[in-house]
N, C-alpha and C positions, 0 to 999 in steps of 0.2 A: 570377378576376382577381388578379394578383399585386400585393401591396403593396410599395412600395419604402420603405425607411426613410431618412429624412433624417438626414444627419450632424449631430450636435450640436456647437456651437461653445462650447467651455469657456473660461471666463475672458475673455469678450468685453469686459467692462467695463474690464479692465486693459490691453487691447491698443489700439493706434492704430486708429481706425475712424471713417470719416466720419459714420456714423450715431450714434456715441456722443456723448451730451451731458454737460454738466457734472454734471447731476443724477444720471446713471448712475454717474459716478465717486464722487460723494458717497455714493450707496447702497452701492457696493462697499466703500468705507472703513468705512461704518457697520456693515455685516454683519461684516467682518473684526474691527473693534474690539469688537463685541458678543460674538463668540465668544471672543475673547481675554479680555475682561473677565469673561465667564461662567465660564471656567475659572479665572481668577485669583481671582474672588470665591468660587466654589463650594468650592475646596479649603480655604481657611482657615475658612470658615463650617462646613464639615463636620468639620474637625479640632477646632475649638473646641466644637462641639456634642457630639462624641464624648467629649471630655475632661470636659465638664460632666456628662453623663449618667453616665459611668463614676465620677466623683467622688461624685455623689449616691448611686449604688447601693453604692459602697464604704462611704460614711458610714452608710447604713442597715444594712449588715451589721455594722458596729462598734457602733452604738447599740442595736440590738435584741437582746434576750436571750430565751432559751427559759426558760419558767417552768412549773412543774407546778400545775395548777388542779384543783379538785374540783367535780364537777357538783352543783348545788343541787337539781335536780329531774330526774325521768325525762325522757328525750328523746323518748319514744314518739310522741305525737300531734302533734308540731309540723310545720309545713309544710316542704317540702324547700327547700334553699338555691337551687339552680339546676340546669338540665339539665347544665351542664358539670361540676358537682361530684358528679354521680351521685345517690346517694340520701342524702346528708348533710342533716342538719337543724340548725336553730339551737337551742341549749340554754343555760340560765343556768349560769355557772360562777363560782367564787370563787377568788381567788388572793391571795397576799401579795406586796407590792412589796418592793424592796430596802431601803427605809427602814422596813419593818414595818407599813405600812398594809394593811388588807384591802380589796380591791376586788371588784366583781362586774361581769359583762358577758356578752354573748352570744358563743358560739363554735360552730364547726361540729363536729358529732359524728355518729356512726352512729345510726340511729333506735332501735336496741336497747340503747343505753348506759343503765344504771340510775343513779339518784342515788347520790352518794358515790364514783363512779368517778373515777380520776385521768386527766386528759387534759393534753396538752402545748399550751400557748398561747405566742404571741410578744408581748412588750410592748416599748414604747419606753422611753426614759430617764425619762419621767414616770410610768411604770407603767400606762399605758393600753394596751388591746389594739391590736396592729398586725399587719399581714400578715407572713408569713414572708419574710425577705429572700431575694433570688435568689442562686443559687450564683455563684461567680466566672466560670464559663463562660457562664452565662446573662447575667450582667452585661456581659461582653465582647461577646456577640452583640447584646444590646439597644443598647449604646452605639454599636457599629459601624453597626447599621441606622439608628439615629437620626442619626448623622453623615452617612450616605449620603443619607438623606431630606432633611436640612436643606441639604446641598450641592446636591442636585438641585433643590430649591425655589429656592435662591438663583440658580442658573444659569437656571432657567425664568423667573424674574422679569426677569433681564437680557435674555434672548432675547425674552420677551414685550414688553418695552419697545422693543427694536429693531424688532420686528414692527409695533408701533404707529407708530414713526417711519417705517418703510417705507410704511405705508398713507398717511401724510401726504405722503411723497415721490411716491407713485404718483398721488395727487390732483393734486399740482403738475405732474407730468409730463403728465397728461391735459389739464390746463388749457393747458400750453405747446403740446401737439399741436393742441388745438382752435384756439388763436390762430394757429398756423402754417397750419392748413387754411383758416381764414378768409382769411388773406393770399393764398394761392395758388389758392383755389377759383375756377374760371372761371365757374361758374354764378352767382356773386355779383359778378362784375365784376373778379375778380382776373386777373393776367396770368401766363402760363406761361413767358414768356421774357424 
């Protein structure tokens, strides 16, 4: 059996049509407005987020400095940091801050590192341990991805809101159709002509 394909009628809500109701036109304008608003909102939200993340990562790169620390004890029997870091372990290290204070803290080192070894750590302006700042290329990539994600979320929120409004319009349309069927249904005493 051969299946015939019915032609689709595009943009029917915008054309003159005896079956088109006012609610169909409202829905068409709602969908158009939602897509325009989603694009108009997503772009600035994405750009602002990208700039904020880029600024924060640049600030971290400026504020953090590399410091040489000395291991206080052997790193041998410590538990590993995580699967992603390979076989690095936590070890106690001591370093001197820019204002001359001596501090200690845990840093990641290889398990075979003996006490007294010099290791490189990163500190913030207060002299506490901090993560190594990302490179300019990584910062650019992270900020662009954050901007795209934020823009997509903003657009999705607008489109989701329009979908909720369309659900309300569909319920209203169904109620109108039910009322119309009640009026013309011959089984319930309605007239056909």
